[in-house]
C-alpha positions, 0 to 999 in steps of 0.5 A: 499500500506503500510503495514508497515506505523504505523501512517496509523493505528494510524489514521485508529483506531482513526478514528474509534473510533471517529465513535464510532466503538470501536472494529474495532477501537481496532483491528486496534490497533493490525494490523499484523506486525512482531513482538511486536505491535509498542507503538503508537498503544499500547498507541492508544489502551488505548486511544480507551478504554478511548474514549469508556467510560472505564478510568479506563482500558485505565489508567491500559493499559497506565501504564503498557505501560509507566512503560516500555516506560517511554519517550512516551510522548504522553502517559503521556498527556493522562495518567494525562487528564484520572486522571484529568477527574475522579478527581484523580489529586494526581495520 
């Protein structure tokens, strides 16, 4: 009912990933919205990759996002958790 409601897409992607439906979760991060995919959905896509077990790809994707959006606090939190999980605290 609300095609531009980004939090709804974000929550859908989160729930799909939690169910192990990673391809569907990534698709939910790229809804048919006008313009560029919103920052929260690009961050969620990186999170989905991490949940899927591909932390290096998640780190790469989030690093690019944070270079463009340095005030994206949720992204920084995720990135530090992923580095920590990989034993790369210095990064």
